[in-house]
mmCIF file as Biopython writes it, N, C-alpha, C and O atoms, coordinates in Angstrom:
data_model
#
loop_
_atom_site.group_PDB
_atom_site.id
_atom_site.type_symbol
_atom_site.label_atom_id
_atom_site.label_alt_id
_atom_site.label_comp_id
_atom_site.label_asym_id
_atom_site.label_entity_id
_atom_site.label_seq_id
_atom_site.pdbx_PDB_ins_code
_atom_site.Cartn_x
_atom_site.Cartn_y
_atom_site.Cartn_z
_atom_site.occupancy
_atom_site.B_iso_or_equiv
_atom_site.auth_seq_id
_atom_site.auth_asym_id
_atom_site.pdbx_PDB_model_num
ATOM 1   N N  . MET A ? 1  ? 29.861  84.500 -29.084 1.0 0.0 1  A 1 
ATOM 2   C CA . MET A ? 1  ? 29.000  85.064 -28.054 1.0 0.0 1  A 1 
ATOM 3   C C  . MET A ? 1  ? 29.779  84.988 -26.749 1.0 0.0 1  A 1 
ATOM 4   O O  . MET A ? 1  ? 30.279  83.931 -26.365 1.0 0.0 1  A 1 
ATOM 5   N N  . ASN A ? 2  ? 29.871  86.139 -26.073 1.0 0.0 2  A 1 
ATOM 6   C CA . ASN A ? 2  ? 30.594  86.213 -24.798 1.0 0.0 2  A 1 
ATOM 7   C C  . ASN A ? 2  ? 29.782  85.539 -23.715 1.0 0.0 2  A 1 
ATOM 8   O O  . ASN A ? 2  ? 28.554  85.634 -23.720 1.0 0.0 2  A 1 
ATOM 9   N N  . GLU A ? 3  ? 30.444  84.849 -22.770 1.0 0.0 3  A 1 
ATOM 10  C CA . GLU A ? 3  ? 29.771  84.120 -21.750 1.0 0.0 3  A 1 
ATOM 11  C C  . GLU A ? 3  ? 28.947  85.051 -20.782 1.0 0.0 3  A 1 
ATOM 12  O O  . GLU A ? 3  ? 28.077  84.582 -20.048 1.0 0.0 3  A 1 
ATOM 13  N N  . ASN A ? 4  ? 29.252  86.362 -20.812 1.0 0.0 4  A 1 
ATOM 14  C CA . ASN A ? 4  ? 28.527  87.296 -19.990 1.0 0.0 4  A 1 
ATOM 15  C C  . ASN A ? 4  ? 27.201  87.779 -20.624 1.0 0.0 4  A 1 
ATOM 16  O O  . ASN A ? 4  ? 26.297  88.310 -19.979 1.0 0.0 4  A 1 
ATOM 17  N N  . GLU A ? 5  ? 27.178  87.540 -21.963 1.0 0.0 5  A 1 
ATOM 18  C CA . GLU A ? 5  ? 25.946  87.970 -22.638 1.0 0.0 5  A 1 
ATOM 19  C C  . GLU A ? 5  ? 24.851  87.012 -22.396 1.0 0.0 5  A 1 
ATOM 20  O O  . GLU A ? 5  ? 25.078  85.810 -22.266 1.0 0.0 5  A 1 
ATOM 21  N N  . LYS A ? 6  ? 23.663  87.523 -22.332 1.0 0.0 6  A 1 
ATOM 22  C CA . LYS A ? 6  ? 22.423  86.680 -22.069 1.0 0.0 6  A 1 
ATOM 23  C C  . LYS A ? 6  ? 21.442  86.916 -23.134 1.0 0.0 6  A 1 
ATOM 24  O O  . LYS A ? 6  ? 21.332  88.034 -23.636 1.0 0.0 6  A 1 
ATOM 25  N N  . ILE A ? 7  ? 20.719  85.912 -23.506 1.0 0.0 7  A 1 
ATOM 26  C CA . ILE A ? 7  ? 19.663  86.039 -24.522 1.0 0.0 7  A 1 
ATOM 27  C C  . ILE A ? 7  ? 18.401  86.442 -23.799 1.0 0.0 7  A 1 
ATOM 28  O O  . ILE A ? 7  ? 17.975  85.801 -22.839 1.0 0.0 7  A 1 
ATOM 29  N N  . VAL A ? 8  ? 17.819  87.508 -24.279 1.0 0.0 8  A 1 
ATOM 30  C CA . VAL A ? 8  ? 16.631  88.007 -23.651 1.0 0.0 8  A 1 
ATOM 31  C C  . VAL A ? 8  ? 15.400  87.445 -24.438 1.0 0.0 8  A 1 
ATOM 32  O O  . VAL A ? 8  ? 15.239  87.632 -25.645 1.0 0.0 8  A 1 
ATOM 33  N N  . THR A ? 9  ? 14.564  86.752 -23.648 1.0 0.0 9  A 1 
ATOM 34  C CA . THR A ? 9  ? 13.391  86.157 -24.243 1.0 0.0 9  A 1 
ATOM 35  C C  . THR A ? 9  ? 12.166  86.554 -23.347 1.0 0.0 9  A 1 
ATOM 36  O O  . THR A ? 9  ? 12.277  87.157 -22.279 1.0 0.0 9  A 1 
ATOM 37  N N  . VAL A ? 10 ? 11.022  86.158 -23.891 1.0 0.0 10 A 1 
ATOM 38  C CA . VAL A ? 10 ? 9.812   86.441 -23.061 1.0 0.0 10 A 1 
ATOM 39  C C  . VAL A ? 10 ? 9.793   85.460 -21.887 1.0 0.0 10 A 1 
ATOM 40  O O  . VAL A ? 10 ? 9.973   84.260 -22.094 1.0 0.0 10 A 1 
ATOM 41  N N  . PRO A ? 11 ? 9.585   85.930 -20.695 1.0 0.0 11 A 1 
ATOM 42  C CA . PRO A ? 11 ? 9.675   85.066 -19.535 1.0 0.0 11 A 1 
ATOM 43  C C  . PRO A ? 11 ? 8.541   84.071 -19.451 1.0 0.0 11 A 1 
ATOM 44  O O  . PRO A ? 11 ? 7.430   84.374 -19.886 1.0 0.0 11 A 1 
ATOM 45  N N  . TYR A ? 12 ? 8.783   82.901 -18.908 1.0 0.0 12 A 1 
ATOM 46  C CA . TYR A ? 12 ? 7.815   81.857 -18.706 1.0 0.0 12 A 1 
ATOM 47  C C  . TYR A ? 12 ? 6.670   82.306 -17.751 1.0 0.0 12 A 1 
ATOM 48  O O  . TYR A ? 12 ? 5.494   82.105 -18.053 1.0 0.0 12 A 1 
ATOM 49  N N  . LEU A ? 13 ? 7.029   82.904 -16.619 1.0 0.0 13 A 1 
ATOM 50  C CA . LEU A ? 13 ? 6.121   83.373 -15.613 1.0 0.0 13 A 1 
ATOM 51  C C  . LEU A ? 13 ? 6.026   84.893 -15.642 1.0 0.0 13 A 1 
ATOM 52  O O  . LEU A ? 13 ? 7.036   85.585 -15.771 1.0 0.0 13 A 1 
ATOM 53  N N  . LEU A ? 14 ? 4.824   85.399 -15.524 1.0 0.0 14 A 1 
ATOM 54  C CA . LEU A ? 14 ? 4.555   86.807 -15.494 1.0 0.0 14 A 1 
ATOM 55  C C  . LEU A ? 14 ? 3.869   87.212 -14.146 1.0 0.0 14 A 1 
ATOM 56  O O  . LEU A ? 14 ? 3.041   86.480 -13.604 1.0 0.0 14 A 1 
ATOM 57  N N  . THR A ? 15 ? 4.242   88.370 -13.658 1.0 0.0 15 A 1 
ATOM 58  C CA . THR A ? 15 ? 3.466   88.844 -12.511 1.0 0.0 15 A 1 
ATOM 59  C C  . THR A ? 15 ? 2.092   89.308 -13.001 1.0 0.0 15 A 1 
ATOM 60  O O  . THR A ? 15 ? 1.873   89.417 -14.207 1.0 0.0 15 A 1 
ATOM 61  N N  . VAL A ? 16 ? 1.191   89.575 -12.099 1.0 0.0 16 A 1 
ATOM 62  C CA . VAL A ? 16 ? -0.101  90.035 -12.543 1.0 0.0 16 A 1 
ATOM 63  C C  . VAL A ? 16 ? 0.040   91.378 -13.359 1.0 0.0 16 A 1 
ATOM 64  O O  . VAL A ? 16 ? -0.571  91.537 -14.415 1.0 0.0 16 A 1 
ATOM 65  N N  . LYS A ? 17 ? 0.832   92.289 -12.848 1.0 0.0 17 A 1 
ATOM 66  C CA . LYS A ? 17 ? 1.042   93.596 -13.677 1.0 0.0 17 A 1 
ATOM 67  C C  . LYS A ? 17 ? 1.612   93.328 -15.002 1.0 0.0 17 A 1 
ATOM 68  O O  . LYS A ? 17 ? 1.200   93.946 -15.984 1.0 0.0 17 A 1 
ATOM 69  N N  . GLN A ? 18 ? 2.604   92.377 -15.093 1.0 0.0 18 A 1 
ATOM 70  C CA . GLN A ? 18 ? 3.266   92.095 -16.358 1.0 0.0 18 A 1 
ATOM 71  C C  . GLN A ? 18 ? 2.159   91.478 -17.341 1.0 0.0 18 A 1 
ATOM 72  O O  . GLN A ? 18 ? 2.065   91.849 -18.511 1.0 0.0 18 A 1 
ATOM 73  N N  . ALA A ? 19 ? 1.365   90.544 -16.790 1.0 0.0 19 A 1 
ATOM 74  C CA . ALA A ? 19 ? 0.431   89.879 -17.572 1.0 0.0 19 A 1 
ATOM 75  C C  . ALA A ? 19 ? -0.747  90.786 -18.014 1.0 0.0 19 A 1 
ATOM 76  O O  . ALA A ? 19 ? -1.355  90.610 -19.069 1.0 0.0 19 A 1 
ATOM 77  N N  . SER A ? 20 ? -1.022  91.778 -17.118 1.0 0.0 20 A 1 
ATOM 78  C CA . SER A ? 20 ? -2.061  92.794 -17.468 1.0 0.0 20 A 1 
ATOM 79  C C  . SER A ? 20 ? -1.546  93.579 -18.672 1.0 0.0 20 A 1 
ATOM 80  O O  . SER A ? 20 ? -2.279  93.762 -19.644 1.0 0.0 20 A 1 
ATOM 81  N N  . ASP A ? 21 ? -0.333  94.031 -18.623 1.0 0.0 21 A 1 
ATOM 82  C CA . ASP A ? 21 ? 0.266   94.771 -19.715 1.0 0.0 21 A 1 
ATOM 83  C C  . ASP A ? 21 ? 0.423   93.945 -20.966 1.0 0.0 21 A 1 
ATOM 84  O O  . ASP A ? 21 ? 0.109   94.418 -22.058 1.0 0.0 21 A 1 
ATOM 85  N N  . TYR A ? 22 ? 0.904   92.714 -20.838 1.0 0.0 22 A 1 
ATOM 86  C CA . TYR A ? 22 ? 1.109   91.857 -22.025 1.0 0.0 22 A 1 
ATOM 87  C C  . TYR A ? 22 ? -0.098  91.423 -22.781 1.0 0.0 22 A 1 
ATOM 88  O O  . TYR A ? 22 ? -0.094  91.369 -24.010 1.0 0.0 22 A 1 
ATOM 89  N N  . PHE A ? 23 ? -1.202  91.091 -22.003 1.0 0.0 23 A 1 
ATOM 90  C CA . PHE A ? 23 ? -2.450  90.644 -22.594 1.0 0.0 23 A 1 
ATOM 91  C C  . PHE A ? 23 ? -3.555  91.699 -22.690 1.0 0.0 23 A 1 
ATOM 92  O O  . PHE A ? 23 ? -4.654  91.431 -23.176 1.0 0.0 23 A 1 
ATOM 93  N N  . ASN A ? 24 ? -3.231  92.908 -22.212 1.0 0.0 24 A 1 
ATOM 94  C CA . ASN A ? 24 ? -4.191  94.045 -22.209 1.0 0.0 24 A 1 
ATOM 95  C C  . ASN A ? 24 ? -5.482  93.672 -21.545 1.0 0.0 24 A 1 
ATOM 96  O O  . ASN A ? 24 ? -6.565  93.960 -22.055 1.0 0.0 24 A 1 
ATOM 97  N N  . ILE A ? 25 ? -5.367  93.017 -20.380 1.0 0.0 25 A 1 
ATOM 98  C CA . ILE A ? 25 ? -6.532  92.663 -19.561 1.0 0.0 25 A 1 
ATOM 99  C C  . ILE A ? 25 ? -6.309  93.277 -18.215 1.0 0.0 25 A 1 
ATOM 100 O O  . ILE A ? 25 ? -5.159  93.400 -17.793 1.0 0.0 25 A 1 
ATOM 101 N N  . GLY A ? 26 ? -7.336  93.667 -17.521 1.0 0.0 26 A 1 
ATOM 102 C CA . GLY A ? 26 ? -7.152  94.319 -16.190 1.0 0.0 26 A 1 
ATOM 103 C C  . GLY A ? 26 ? -6.677  93.315 -15.208 1.0 0.0 26 A 1 
ATOM 104 O O  . GLY A ? 26 ? -6.975  92.123 -15.275 1.0 0.0 26 A 1 
ATOM 105 N N  . ALA A ? 27 ? -5.894  93.867 -14.252 1.0 0.0 27 A 1 
ATOM 106 C CA . ALA A ? 27 ? -5.286  93.100 -13.165 1.0 0.0 27 A 1 
ATOM 107 C C  . ALA A ? 27 ? -6.391  92.435 -12.262 1.0 0.0 27 A 1 
ATOM 108 O O  . ALA A ? 27 ? -6.177  91.329 -11.765 1.0 0.0 27 A 1 
ATOM 109 N N  . ARG A ? 28 ? -7.517  93.077 -12.059 1.0 0.0 28 A 1 
ATOM 110 C CA . ARG A ? 28 ? -8.615  92.541 -11.290 1.0 0.0 28 A 1 
ATOM 111 C C  . ARG A ? 28 ? -9.180  91.299 -12.054 1.0 0.0 28 A 1 
ATOM 112 O O  . ARG A ? 28 ? -9.506  90.303 -11.408 1.0 0.0 28 A 1 
ATOM 113 N N  . VAL A ? 29 ? -9.295  91.332 -13.343 1.0 0.0 29 A 1 
ATOM 114 C CA . VAL A ? 29 ? -9.843  90.274 -14.097 1.0 0.0 29 A 1 
ATOM 115 C C  . VAL A ? 29 ? -8.902  89.070 -14.090 1.0 0.0 29 A 1 
ATOM 116 O O  . VAL A ? 29 ? -9.352  87.925 -14.046 1.0 0.0 29 A 1 
ATOM 117 N N  . ILE A ? 30 ? -7.584  89.336 -14.132 1.0 0.0 30 A 1 
ATOM 118 C CA . ILE A ? 30 ? -6.642  88.250 -14.191 1.0 0.0 30 A 1 
ATOM 119 C C  . ILE A ? 30 ? -6.634  87.610 -12.835 1.0 0.0 30 A 1 
ATOM 120 O O  . ILE A ? 30 ? -6.472  86.391 -12.780 1.0 0.0 30 A 1 
ATOM 121 N N  . ARG A ? 31 ? -6.792  88.303 -11.740 1.0 0.0 31 A 1 
ATOM 122 C CA . ARG A ? 31 ? -6.851  87.791 -10.389 1.0 0.0 31 A 1 
ATOM 123 C C  . ARG A ? 31 ? -8.144  86.938 -10.221 1.0 0.0 31 A 1 
ATOM 124 O O  . ARG A ? 31 ? -8.116  85.853 -9.641  1.0 0.0 31 A 1 
ATOM 125 N N  . ALA A ? 32 ? -9.228  87.449 -10.728 1.0 0.0 32 A 1 
ATOM 126 C CA . ALA A ? 32 ? -10.511 86.702 -10.661 1.0 0.0 32 A 1 
ATOM 127 C C  . ALA A ? 32 ? -10.436 85.391 -11.517 1.0 0.0 32 A 1 
ATOM 128 O O  . ALA A ? 32 ? -10.956 84.352 -11.109 1.0 0.0 32 A 1 
ATOM 129 N N  . LEU A ? 33 ? -9.806  85.464 -12.659 1.0 0.0 33 A 1 
ATOM 130 C CA . LEU A ? 33 ? -9.636  84.247 -13.456 1.0 0.0 33 A 1 
ATOM 131 C C  . LEU A ? 33 ? -8.779  83.226 -12.705 1.0 0.0 33 A 1 
ATOM 132 O O  . LEU A ? 33 ? -9.064  82.029 -12.740 1.0 0.0 33 A 1 
ATOM 133 N N  . ALA A ? 34 ? -7.707  83.707 -12.012 1.0 0.0 34 A 1 
ATOM 134 C CA . ALA A ? 34 ? -6.824  82.775 -11.329 1.0 0.0 34 A 1 
ATOM 135 C C  . ALA A ? 34 ? -7.598  82.204 -10.114 1.0 0.0 34 A 1 
ATOM 136 O O  . ALA A ? 34 ? -7.390  81.043 -9.762  1.0 0.0 34 A 1 
ATOM 137 N N  . ASP A ? 35 ? -8.428  82.945 -9.508  1.0 0.0 35 A 1 
ATOM 138 C CA . ASP A ? 35 ? -9.214  82.452 -8.341  1.0 0.0 35 A 1 
ATOM 139 C C  . ASP A ? 35 ? -10.184 81.316 -8.835  1.0 0.0 35 A 1 
ATOM 140 O O  . ASP A ? 35 ? -10.433 80.332 -8.139  1.0 0.0 35 A 1 
ATOM 141 N N  . ALA A ? 36 ? -10.676 81.509 -10.003 1.0 0.0 36 A 1 
ATOM 142 C CA . ALA A ? 36 ? -11.562 80.484 -10.602 1.0 0.0 36 A 1 
ATOM 143 C C  . ALA A ? 36 ? -10.865 79.259 -11.110 1.0 0.0 36 A 1 
ATOM 144 O O  . ALA A ? 36 ? -11.498 78.223 -11.313 1.0 0.0 36 A 1 
ATOM 145 N N  . ASP A ? 37 ? -9.603  79.353 -11.315 1.0 0.0 37 A 1 
ATOM 146 C CA . ASP A ? 37 ? -8.760  78.272 -11.883 1.0 0.0 37 A 1 
ATOM 147 C C  . ASP A ? 37 ? -8.258  77.356 -10.809 1.0 0.0 37 A 1 
ATOM 148 O O  . ASP A ? 37 ? -7.115  77.467 -10.365 1.0 0.0 37 A 1 
ATOM 149 N N  . VAL A ? 38 ? -9.165  76.392 -10.362 1.0 0.0 38 A 1 
ATOM 150 C CA . VAL A ? 38 ? -8.895  75.632 -9.175  1.0 0.0 38 A 1 
ATOM 151 C C  . VAL A ? 38 ? -7.868  74.546 -9.400  1.0 0.0 38 A 1 
ATOM 152 O O  . VAL A ? 38 ? -7.287  74.057 -8.431  1.0 0.0 38 A 1 
ATOM 153 N N  . ASP A ? 39 ? -7.614  74.144 -10.649 1.0 0.0 39 A 1 
ATOM 154 C CA . ASP A ? 39 ? -6.588  73.088 -10.840 1.0 0.0 39 A 1 
ATOM 155 C C  . ASP A ? 39 ? -5.259  73.681 -11.265 1.0 0.0 39 A 1 
ATOM 156 O O  . ASP A ? 39 ? -4.396  72.982 -11.796 1.0 0.0 39 A 1 
ATOM 157 N N  . TYR A ? 40 ? -5.102  74.955 -11.033 1.0 0.0 40 A 1 
ATOM 158 C CA . TYR A ? 40 ? -3.791  75.684 -11.230 1.0 0.0 40 A 1 
ATOM 159 C C  . TYR A ? 40 ? -3.252  75.357 -12.681 1.0 0.0 40 A 1 
ATOM 160 O O  . TYR A ? 40 ? -2.078  75.023 -12.844 1.0 0.0 40 A 1 
ATOM 161 N N  . SER A ? 41 ? -4.091  75.458 -13.665 1.0 0.0 41 A 1 
ATOM 162 C CA . SER A ? 41 ? -3.623  75.189 -15.022 1.0 0.0 41 A 1 
ATOM 163 C C  . SER A ? 41 ? -2.782  76.336 -15.642 1.0 0.0 41 A 1 
ATOM 164 O O  . SER A ? 41 ? -1.922  76.091 -16.488 1.0 0.0 41 A 1 
ATOM 165 N N  . PHE A ? 42 ? -3.043  77.588 -15.207 1.0 0.0 42 A 1 
ATOM 166 C CA . PHE A ? 42 ? -2.305  78.676 -15.805 1.0 0.0 42 A 1 
ATOM 167 C C  . PHE A ? 42 ? -1.720  79.644 -14.735 1.0 0.0 42 A 1 
ATOM 168 O O  . PHE A ? 42 ? -1.270  80.734 -15.087 1.0 0.0 42 A 1 
ATOM 169 N N  . HIS A ? 43 ? -1.723  79.266 -13.473 1.0 0.0 43 A 1 
ATOM 170 C CA . HIS A ? 43 ? -1.138  80.149 -12.520 1.0 0.0 43 A 1 
ATOM 171 C C  . HIS A ? 43 ? -0.436  79.330 -11.344 1.0 0.0 43 A 1 
ATOM 172 O O  . HIS A ? 43 ? -0.798  78.189 -11.055 1.0 0.0 43 A 1 
ATOM 173 N N  . VAL A ? 44 ? 0.518   79.948 -10.739 1.0 0.0 44 A 1 
ATOM 174 C CA . VAL A ? 44 ? 1.220   79.346 -9.580  1.0 0.0 44 A 1 
ATOM 175 C C  . VAL A ? 44 ? 1.425   80.481 -8.569  1.0 0.0 44 A 1 
ATOM 176 O O  . VAL A ? 44 ? 1.281   81.652 -8.921  1.0 0.0 44 A 1 
ATOM 177 N N  . TYR A ? 45 ? 1.743   80.162 -7.382  1.0 0.0 45 A 1 
ATOM 178 C CA . TYR A ? 45 ? 2.096   81.089 -6.341  1.0 0.0 45 A 1 
ATOM 179 C C  . TYR A ? 45 ? 3.573   80.977 -5.972  1.0 0.0 45 A 1 
ATOM 180 O O  . TYR A ? 45 ? 4.036   79.878 -5.669  1.0 0.0 45 A 1 
ATOM 181 N N  . ASN A ? 46 ? 4.269   81.992 -5.987  1.0 0.0 46 A 1 
ATOM 182 C CA . ASN A ? 46 ? 5.676   82.085 -5.575  1.0 0.0 46 A 1 
ATOM 183 C C  . ASN A ? 46 ? 5.585   82.814 -4.177  1.0 0.0 46 A 1 
ATOM 184 O O  . ASN A ? 46 ? 5.560   84.041 -4.083  1.0 0.0 46 A 1 
ATOM 185 N N  . GLY A ? 47 ? 5.539   81.957 -3.102  1.0 0.0 47 A 1 
ATOM 186 C CA . GLY A ? 47 ? 5.245   82.608 -1.769  1.0 0.0 47 A 1 
ATOM 187 C C  . GLY A ? 47 ? 3.838   83.074 -1.828  1.0 0.0 47 A 1 
ATOM 188 O O  . GLY A ? 47 ? 2.932   82.280 -2.077  1.0 0.0 47 A 1 
ATOM 189 N N  . ASN A ? 48 ? 3.621   84.351 -1.604  1.0 0.0 48 A 1 
ATOM 190 C CA . ASN A ? 48 ? 2.223   84.867 -1.750  1.0 0.0 48 A 1 
ATOM 191 C C  . ASN A ? 48 ? 2.022   85.646 -3.052  1.0 0.0 48 A 1 
ATOM 192 O O  . ASN A ? 48 ? 0.971   86.258 -3.246  1.0 0.0 48 A 1 
ATOM 193 N N  . ARG A ? 49 ? 3.010   85.630 -3.941  1.0 0.0 49 A 1 
ATOM 194 C CA . ARG A ? 49 ? 2.854   86.350 -5.145  1.0 0.0 49 A 1 
ATOM 195 C C  . ARG A ? 49 ? 2.280   85.467 -6.288  1.0 0.0 49 A 1 
ATOM 196 O O  . ARG A ? 49 ? 2.817   84.401 -6.590  1.0 0.0 49 A 1 
ATOM 197 N N  . LEU A ? 50 ? 1.209   85.927 -6.892  1.0 0.0 50 A 1 
ATOM 198 C CA . LEU A ? 50 ? 0.526   85.280 -7.961  1.0 0.0 50 A 1 
ATOM 199 C C  . LEU A ? 50 ? 1.326   85.399 -9.276  1.0 0.0 50 A 1 
ATOM 200 O O  . LEU A ? 50 ? 1.593   86.510 -9.734  1.0 0.0 50 A 1 
ATOM 201 N N  . MET A ? 51 ? 1.689   84.319 -9.851  1.0 0.0 51 A 1 
ATOM 202 C CA . MET A ? 51 ? 2.464   84.318 -11.104 1.0 0.0 51 A 1 
ATOM 203 C C  . MET A ? 51 ? 1.626   83.618 -12.175 1.0 0.0 51 A 1 
ATOM 204 O O  . MET A ? 51 ? 1.014   82.585 -11.902 1.0 0.0 51 A 1 
ATOM 205 N N  . ILE A ? 52 ? 1.594   84.172 -13.396 1.0 0.0 52 A 1 
ATOM 206 C CA . ILE A ? 52 ? 0.789   83.664 -14.459 1.0 0.0 52 A 1 
ATOM 207 C C  . ILE A ? 52 ? 1.706   82.941 -15.459 1.0 0.0 52 A 1 
ATOM 208 O O  . ILE A ? 52 ? 2.690   83.531 -15.907 1.0 0.0 52 A 1 
ATOM 209 N N  . LYS A ? 53 ? 1.413   81.676 -15.823 1.0 0.0 53 A 1 
ATOM 210 C CA . LYS A ? 53 ? 2.176   80.946 -16.765 1.0 0.0 53 A 1 
ATOM 211 C C  . LYS A ? 53 ? 1.745   81.481 -18.219 1.0 0.0 53 A 1 
ATOM 212 O O  . LYS A ? 53 ? 0.616   81.265 -18.660 1.0 0.0 53 A 1 
ATOM 213 N N  . ARG A ? 54 ? 2.626   82.123 -18.861 1.0 0.0 54 A 1 
ATOM 214 C CA . ARG A ? 54 ? 2.359   82.864 -20.085 1.0 0.0 54 A 1 
ATOM 215 C C  . ARG A ? 54 ? 1.761   82.056 -21.148 1.0 0.0 54 A 1 
ATOM 216 O O  . ARG A ? 54 ? 0.731   82.426 -21.711 1.0 0.0 54 A 1 
ATOM 217 N N  . GLU A ? 55 ? 2.413   80.878 -21.471 1.0 0.0 55 A 1 
ATOM 218 C CA . GLU A ? 55 ? 1.877   80.058 -22.567 1.0 0.0 55 A 1 
ATOM 219 C C  . GLU A ? 55 ? 0.598   79.415 -22.200 1.0 0.0 55 A 1 
ATOM 220 O O  . GLU A ? 55 ? -0.284  79.323 -23.054 1.0 0.0 55 A 1 
ATOM 221 N N  . ALA A ? 56 ? 0.428   78.979 -21.049 1.0 0.0 56 A 1 
ATOM 222 C CA . ALA A ? 56 ? -0.882  78.270 -20.601 1.0 0.0 56 A 1 
ATOM 223 C C  . ALA A ? 56 ? -1.978  79.382 -20.564 1.0 0.0 56 A 1 
ATOM 224 O O  . ALA A ? 56 ? -3.116  79.122 -20.954 1.0 0.0 56 A 1 
ATOM 225 N N  . PHE A ? 57 ? -1.656  80.575 -20.114 1.0 0.0 57 A 1 
ATOM 226 C CA . PHE A ? 57 ? -2.711  81.579 -20.197 1.0 0.0 57 A 1 
ATOM 227 C C  . PHE A ? 57 ? -3.097  82.009 -21.615 1.0 0.0 57 A 1 
ATOM 228 O O  . PHE A ? 57 ? -4.259  82.313 -21.884 1.0 0.0 57 A 1 
ATOM 229 N N  . GLU A ? 58 ? -2.102  82.033 -22.526 1.0 0.0 58 A 1 
ATOM 230 C CA . GLU A ? 58 ? -2.435  82.264 -23.922 1.0 0.0 58 A 1 
ATOM 231 C C  . GLU A ? 58 ? -3.408  81.130 -24.453 1.0 0.0 58 A 1 
ATOM 232 O O  . GLU A ? 58 ? -4.424  81.384 -25.100 1.0 0.0 58 A 1 
ATOM 233 N N  . ASN A ? 59 ? -3.028  79.965 -24.143 1.0 0.0 59 A 1 
ATOM 234 C CA . ASN A ? 59 ? -3.952  78.835 -24.614 1.0 0.0 59 A 1 
ATOM 235 C C  . ASN A ? 59 ? -5.396  78.927 -24.020 1.0 0.0 59 A 1 
ATOM 236 O O  . ASN A ? 59 ? -6.390  78.620 -24.680 1.0 0.0 59 A 1 
ATOM 237 N N  . PHE A ? 60 ? -5.444  79.374 -22.718 1.0 0.0 60 A 1 
ATOM 238 C CA . PHE A ? 60 ? -6.685  79.569 -22.054 1.0 0.0 60 A 1 
ATOM 239 C C  . PHE A ? 60 ? -7.490  80.668 -22.777 1.0 0.0 60 A 1 
ATOM 240 O O  . PHE A ? 60 ? -8.686  80.497 -23.017 1.0 0.0 60 A 1 
ATOM 241 N N  . LEU A ? 61 ? -6.868  81.744 -23.110 1.0 0.0 61 A 1 
ATOM 242 C CA . LEU A ? 61 ? -7.550  82.888 -23.793 1.0 0.0 61 A 1 
ATOM 243 C C  . LEU A ? 61 ? -7.979  82.535 -25.155 1.0 0.0 61 A 1 
ATOM 244 O O  . LEU A ? 61 ? -8.978  83.070 -25.635 1.0 0.0 61 A 1 
ATOM 245 N N  . LYS A ? 62 ? -7.257  81.630 -25.838 1.0 0.0 62 A 1 
ATOM 246 C CA . LYS A ? 62 ? -7.644  81.192 -27.236 1.0 0.0 62 A 1 
ATOM 247 C C  . LYS A ? 62 ? -8.916  80.397 -27.162 1.0 0.0 62 A 1 
ATOM 248 O O  . LYS A ? 62 ? -9.674  80.413 -28.131 1.0 0.0 62 A 1 
ATOM 249 N N  . THR A ? 63 ? -9.203  79.714 -26.104 1.0 0.0 63 A 1 
ATOM 250 C CA . THR A ? 63 ? -10.407 78.812 -26.036 1.0 0.0 63 A 1 
ATOM 251 C C  . THR A ? 63 ? -11.547 79.537 -25.309 1.0 0.0 63 A 1 
ATOM 252 O O  . THR A ? 63 ? -12.692 79.087 -25.368 1.0 0.0 63 A 1 
ATOM 253 N N  . ALA A ? 64 ? -11.255 80.644 -24.629 1.0 0.0 64 A 1 
ATOM 254 C CA . ALA A ? 64 ? -12.270 81.343 -23.847 1.0 0.0 64 A 1 
ATOM 255 C C  . ALA A ? 64 ? -13.218 82.082 -24.713 1.0 0.0 64 A 1 
ATOM 256 O O  . ALA A ? 64 ? -12.801 82.725 -25.677 1.0 0.0 64 A 1 
ATOM 257 N N  . GLN A ? 65 ? -14.502 82.016 -24.406 1.0 0.0 65 A 1 
ATOM 258 C CA . GLN A ? 65 ? -15.493 82.770 -25.199 1.0 0.0 65 A 1 
ATOM 259 C C  . GLN A ? 65 ? -15.587 84.238 -24.620 1.0 0.0 65 A 1 
ATOM 260 O O  . GLN A ? 65 ? -15.669 85.201 -25.382 1.0 0.0 65 A 1 
ATOM 261 N N  . THR A ? 66 ? -15.574 84.361 -23.386 1.0 0.0 66 A 1 
ATOM 262 C CA . THR A ? 66 ? -15.659 85.688 -22.758 1.0 0.0 66 A 1 
ATOM 263 C C  . THR A ? 66 ? -14.584 85.688 -21.598 1.0 0.0 66 A 1 
ATOM 264 O O  . THR A ? 66 ? -14.220 84.666 -21.016 1.0 0.0 66 A 1 
ATOM 265 N N  . VAL A ? 67 ? -14.154 86.876 -21.355 1.0 0.0 67 A 1 
ATOM 266 C CA . VAL A ? 67 ? -13.208 87.142 -20.207 1.0 0.0 67 A 1 
ATOM 267 C C  . VAL A ? 67 ? -13.758 88.125 -19.257 1.0 0.0 67 A 1 
ATOM 268 O O  . VAL A ? 67 ? -13.109 88.453 -18.263 1.0 0.0 67 A 1 
#
C-alpha cells in the first residue's frame, strides 16, 4: 500500500445533510432531535455547525419507538 493512498471509511461525524441522506430522515427532524438531546449523546457542535455522531445516532434510532 502506497503511503499516499487512504482508506475510505464511513466518517464518525456527519453533517445534518449527510445524516439526512444516510438515515433517510428529514433535516428538520434531525435538528429537532438534536435540540431535544440535552446531554449531547449523539451530537456535537463544531463551531456553529451541528454534527451527528453516526454510531451513537444509529443506537438512538434502534431504541426509539417513533421519530
